[in-house]
MDTraj code that builds the backbone (N, CA, C; nanometers):
import mdtraj as md
import numpy as np

residues = "MET LYS MET GLU ALA ILE PHE GLU ILE SER ASN ILE LYS VAL LEU LEU TYR LEU LEU GLU LYS GLY ASN ALA ARG TYR SER GLU LEU LEU ARG ASP VAL ILE PRO SER ARG SER THR LEU ALA LEU THR LEU LYS ASP LEU GLN ASP ASP HIS LEU VAL GLU ARG LYS VAL GLU ALA THR ARG PRO VAL GLN THR TRP TYR ILE LEU THR SER ARG ALA ARG LYS ILE ALA GLU HIS LEU SER ALA ILE LYS LYS LEU THR SER".split()
xyz = np.array([
    [0.0841, -0.1179, 0.0000],
    [0.0000, 0.0000, 0.0000],
    [0.0881, 0.1235, 0.0000],
    [0.0478, 0.2187, -0.0798],
    [0.1188, 0.3460, -0.0835],
    [0.0629, 0.4355, 0.0263],
    [0.1488, 0.4876, 0.1099],
    [0.1060, 0.5692, 0.2224],
    [0.0264, 0.6908, 0.1776],
    [0.0678, 0.7540, 0.0664],
    [-0.0017, 0.8739, 0.0213],
    [-0.1447, 0.8433, -0.0232],
    [-0.1718, 0.7194, -0.0592],
    [-0.3070, 0.6830, -0.1024],
    [-0.4083, 0.6983, 0.0109],
    [-0.3647, 0.6799, 0.1334],
    [-0.4546, 0.6938, 0.2482],
    [-0.5077, 0.8366, 0.2575],
    [-0.4282, 0.9323, 0.2142],
    [-0.4646, 1.0725, 0.2315],
    [-0.5397, 1.1322, 0.1129],
    [-0.5743, 1.0507, 0.0139],
    [-0.6588, 1.1007, -0.0939],
    [-0.7996, 1.1169, -0.0382],
    [-0.8623, 1.2294, -0.0666],
    [-0.9900, 1.2635, -0.0048],
    [-1.0987, 1.1608, -0.0342],
    [-1.1001, 1.1070, -0.1550],
    [-1.2025, 1.0071, -0.1875],
    [-1.1830, 0.8805, -0.1040],
    [-1.0579, 0.8412, -0.0810],
    [-1.0307, 0.7246, 0.0029],
    [-1.0731, 0.7501, 0.1476],
    [-1.0416, 0.8684, 0.1979],
    [-1.0793, 0.9038, 0.3347],
    [-1.2306, 0.9009, 0.3505],
    [-1.3017, 0.9567, 0.2546],
    [-1.4480, 0.9591, 0.2618],
    [-1.5058, 0.8179, 0.2692],
    [-1.4557, 0.7283, 0.1846],
    [-1.5062, 0.5899, 0.1835],
    [-1.4692, 0.5189, 0.3129],
    [-1.3460, 0.5336, 0.3585],
    [-1.3041, 0.4680, 0.4823],
    [-1.3878, 0.5134, 0.6018],
    [-1.4098, 0.6436, 0.6139],
    [-1.4884, 0.6951, 0.7264],
    [-1.6348, 0.6524, 0.7174],
    [-1.6898, 0.6502, 0.5970],
    [-1.8284, 0.6076, 0.5787],
    [-1.8449, 0.4607, 0.6185],
    [-1.7533, 0.3756, 0.5712],
    [-1.7623, 0.2337, 0.6049],
    [-1.7358, 0.2091, 0.7531],
    [-1.6523, 0.2899, 0.8147],
    [-1.6308, 0.2778, 0.9592],
    [-1.7611, 0.3054, 1.0332],
    [-1.8315, 0.4078, 0.9895],
    [-1.9577, 0.4453, 1.0545],
    [-2.0694, 0.3452, 1.0266],
    [-2.0812, 0.3005, 0.9027],
    [-2.1939, 0.2154, 0.8628],
    [-2.1669, 0.0659, 0.8787],
    [-2.0416, 0.0262, 0.8783],
    [-2.0098, -0.1164, 0.8876],
    [-1.9922, -0.1811, 0.7516],
    [-2.0873, -0.1587, 0.6629],
    [-2.0774, -0.2062, 0.5249],
    [-2.1682, -0.1191, 0.4398],
    [-2.1499, -0.1265, 0.3098],
    [-2.2333, -0.0456, 0.2207],
    [-2.2333, -0.1064, 0.0818],
    [-2.3434, -0.0854, 0.0132],
    [-2.3532, -0.1260, -0.1268],
    [-2.3013, -0.0121, -0.2135],
    [-2.2685, -0.0454, -0.3370],
    [-2.2164, 0.0533, -0.4315],
    [-2.3111, 0.1720, -0.4442],
    [-2.4399, 0.1439, -0.4552],
    [-2.5383, 0.2518, -0.4729],
    [-2.5431, 0.3461, -0.3532],
    [-2.5232, 0.2933, -0.2335],
    [-2.5188, 0.3784, -0.1137],
    [-2.3971, 0.4706, -0.1173],
    [-2.2823, 0.4133, -0.1517],
    [-2.1599, 0.4923, -0.1595],
    [-2.1726, 0.5999, -0.2674],
    [-2.2370, 0.5655, -0.3777],
    [-2.2572, 0.6609, -0.4861],
    [-2.3488, 0.7746, -0.4414],
    [-2.4524, 0.7414, -0.3700],
    [-2.5489, 0.8414, -0.3239],
    [-2.4941, 0.9272, -0.2095],
    [-2.4255, 0.8654, -0.1146],
    [-2.3892, 0.9341, 0.0098],
    [-2.2446, 0.9838, 0.0184],
    [-2.1548, 0.9285, -0.0627],
    [-2.0133, 0.9586, -0.0434],
    [-1.9496, 1.0246, -0.1656],
    [-1.9510, 0.9545, -0.2773],
    [-1.8850, 1.0039, -0.3989],
    [-1.9861, 0.9949, -0.5137],
    [-2.0413, 1.1075, -0.5578],
    [-2.1479, 1.1042, -0.6580],
    [-2.1036, 1.0769, -0.8016],
    [-1.9781, 1.0554, -0.8240],
    [-1.9272, 1.0266, -0.9583],
    [-1.8977, 0.8772, -0.9705],
    [-1.9640, 0.8108, -1.0646],
    [-1.9449, 0.6658, -1.0827],
    [-1.7987, 0.6303, -1.1106],
    [-1.7345, 0.7062, -1.1982],
    [-1.5965, 0.6739, -1.2352],
    [-1.5014, 0.6930, -1.1167],
    [-1.5200, 0.8009, -1.0418],
    [-1.4347, 0.8256, -0.9250],
    [-1.4565, 0.7194, -0.8181],
    [-1.5824, 0.6842, -0.7941],
    [-1.6121, 0.5823, -0.6936],
    [-1.5546, 0.4476, -0.7352],
    [-1.5723, 0.4098, -0.8593],
    [-1.5207, 0.2813, -0.9067],
    [-1.3690, 0.2748, -0.8916],
    [-1.3009, 0.3808, -0.9295],
    [-1.1551, 0.3855, -0.9173],
    [-1.1119, 0.3815, -0.7705],
    [-1.1818, 0.4563, -0.6855],
    [-1.1503, 0.4582, -0.5424],
    [-1.1652, 0.3191, -0.4817],
    [-1.2776, 0.2524, -0.5109],
    [-1.3005, 0.1189, -0.4559],
    [-1.1969, 0.0193, -0.5075],
    [-1.1614, 0.0289, -0.6341],
    [-1.0600, -0.0608, -0.6897],
    [-0.9256, -0.0393, -0.6205],
    [-0.8879, 0.0873, -0.6028],
    [-0.7613, 0.1175, -0.5351],
    [-0.7613, 0.0657, -0.3913],
    [-0.8712, 0.0863, -0.3201],
    [-0.8807, 0.0400, -0.1814],
    [-0.8770, -0.1126, -0.1735],
    [-0.9384, -0.1791, -0.2709],
    [-0.9317, -0.3255, -0.2749],
    [-0.7895, -0.3725, -0.3052],
    [-0.7251, -0.3069, -0.4007],
    [-0.5877, -0.3438, -0.4369],
    [-0.4923, -0.3258, -0.3188],
    [-0.5204, -0.2283, -0.2334],
    [-0.4378, -0.2012, -0.1149],
    [-0.4826, -0.2832, 0.0065],
    [-0.5787, -0.3727, -0.0135],
    [-0.6309, -0.4605, 0.0927],
    [-0.6911, -0.3823, 0.2091],
    [-0.7585, -0.2727, 0.1750],
    [-0.8258, -0.1918, 0.2774],
    [-0.9766, -0.2129, 0.2750],
    [-1.0287, -0.2540, 0.1620],
    [-1.1723, -0.2794, 0.1481],
    [-1.1910, -0.4153, 0.0829],
    [-1.2864, -0.4913, 0.1373],
    [-1.3228, -0.6202, 0.0782],
    [-1.4557, -0.6060, 0.0072],
    [-1.4675, -0.6739, -0.1038],
    [-1.5908, -0.6750, -0.1822],
    [-1.6566, -0.8112, -0.1625],
    [-1.7771, -0.8108, -0.1072],
    [-1.8512, -0.9346, -0.0824],
    [-1.9700, -0.9394, -0.1769],
    [-1.9836, -1.0504, -0.2477],
    [-2.0931, -1.0667, -0.3420],
    [-2.1855, -1.1757, -0.2901],
    [-2.3148, -1.1411, -0.2776],
    [-2.4155, -1.2375, -0.2351],
    [-2.4899, -1.2868, -0.3582],
    [-2.4993, -1.4179, -0.3706],
    [-2.5639, -1.4776, -0.4871],
    [-2.7163, -1.4769, -0.4706],
    [-2.7723, -1.3583, -0.4703],
    [-2.9176, -1.3426, -0.4623],
    [-2.9652, -1.2897, -0.5964],
    [-3.0939, -1.2760, -0.6108],
    [-3.1493, -1.2156, -0.7327],
    [-3.2167, -1.0867, -0.6948],
    [-3.1716, -0.9728, -0.7377],
    [-3.0460, -0.9524, -0.8110],
    [-2.9251, -0.9697, -0.7193],
    [-2.8111, -0.9883, -0.7802],
    [-2.6860, -1.0050, -0.7044],
    [-2.6620, -0.8791, -0.6222],
    [-2.6218, -0.8986, -0.4971],
    [-2.5919, -0.7851, -0.4097],
    [-2.4418, -0.7828, -0.3804],
    [-2.3840, -0.6655, -0.3947],
    [-2.2414, -0.6472, -0.3681],
    [-2.2255, -0.5499, -0.2520],
    [-2.1503, -0.5929, -0.1519],
    [-2.1262, -0.5129, -0.0325],
    [-1.9773, -0.4832, -0.0217],
    [-1.9454, -0.3684, 0.0343],
    [-1.8070, -0.3300, 0.0603],
    [-1.7904, -0.3153, 0.2105],
    [-1.6830, -0.3745, 0.2635],
    [-1.6551, -0.3680, 0.4069],
    [-1.5060, -0.3393, 0.4274],
    [-1.4743, -0.2823, 0.5424],
    [-1.3346, -0.2545, 0.5765],
    [-1.2641, -0.3815, 0.6205],
    [-1.1379, -0.3922, 0.5860],
    [-1.0551, -0.4980, 0.6432],
    [-1.0166, -0.4538, 0.7848],
    [-0.9621, -0.5448, 0.8631],
    [-0.9233, -0.5081, 1.0001],
    [-0.8155, -0.3998, 0.9976],
    [-0.7267, -0.4082, 0.9033],
    [-0.6215, -0.3057, 0.8891],
    [-0.6821, -0.1697, 0.8564],
    [-0.7781, -0.1683, 0.7668],
    [-0.8429, -0.0432, 0.7284],
    [-0.9245, 0.0144, 0.8436],
    [-0.9837, -0.0733, 0.9242],
    [-1.0613, -0.0257, 1.0390],
    [-0.9708, 0.0535, 1.1337],
    [-0.8495, 0.0044, 1.1575],
    [-0.7550, 0.0753, 1.2444],
    [-0.7193, 0.2117, 1.1842],
    [-0.6933, 0.2137, 1.0547],
    [-0.6599, 0.3393, 0.9869],
    [-0.7775, 0.4358, 0.9957],
    [-0.8973, 0.3857, 0.9685],
    [-1.0172, 0.4702, 0.9704],
    [-1.0447, 0.5242, 1.1108],
    [-1.0176, 0.4450, 1.2126],
    [-1.0365, 0.4923, 1.3504],
    [-0.9423, 0.6088, 1.3800],
    [-0.8193, 0.6011, 1.3315],
    [-0.7242, 0.7113, 1.3498],
    [-0.7701, 0.8362, 1.2721],
    [-0.8158, 0.8157, 1.1490],
    [-0.8661, 0.9278, 1.0690],
    [-0.9866, 0.9926, 1.1370],
    [-1.0730, 0.9105, 1.1930],
    [-1.1904, 0.9615, 1.2634],
    [-1.1496, 1.0450, 1.3853],
    [-1.0491, 0.9964, 1.4578],
    [-1.0007, 1.0720, 1.5741],
    [-0.9427, 1.2074, 1.5305],
    [-0.8689, 1.2088, 1.4215],
    [-0.8140, 1.3347, 1.3705],
    [-0.9269, 1.4275, 1.3296],
    [-1.0286, 1.3726, 1.2640],
    [-1.1444, 1.4531, 1.2233],
    [-1.2126, 1.5176, 1.3445],
    [-1.2275, 1.4402, 1.4524],
    [-1.2914, 1.4929, 1.5736],
    [-1.2064, 1.6036, 1.6371],
    [-1.0752, 1.5881, 1.6332],
    [-0.9872, 1.6899, 1.6905],
    [-0.9933, 1.8217, 1.6142],
    [-1.0175, 1.8130, 1.4860],
    [-1.0153, 1.9335, 1.4029],
    [-1.1535, 1.9956, 1.3848],
    [-1.2586, 1.9340, 1.4390],
    [-1.3916, 1.9937, 1.4223],
    [-1.4428, 2.0584, 1.5481],
])
top = md.Topology()
chain = top.add_chain()
for i, resn in enumerate(residues, 1):
    res = top.add_residue(resn, chain, resSeq=i)
    for name in ("N", "CA", "C"):
        top.add_atom(name, md.element.get_by_symbol(name[0]), res)
traj = md.Trajectory(xyz[None], top)
């Protein structure tokens, strides 16, 4: 994982949202966090590649895809959340 990737605003937004919600579907993240499909898709791919977000697919009709934090990402997000609280 590249350290500077943690500090990209789109990554921070997704990490903090998933910390608060526990998990989220793509449509929720699109509606509540990053309103651009291309930016959200790239952000989620980068976070998955860095092993910070896991993508879980449920074989239902229609197929449901959930995004959740890895344990490593949860620790990072908790620190980011603490910094956010200190600065607000």
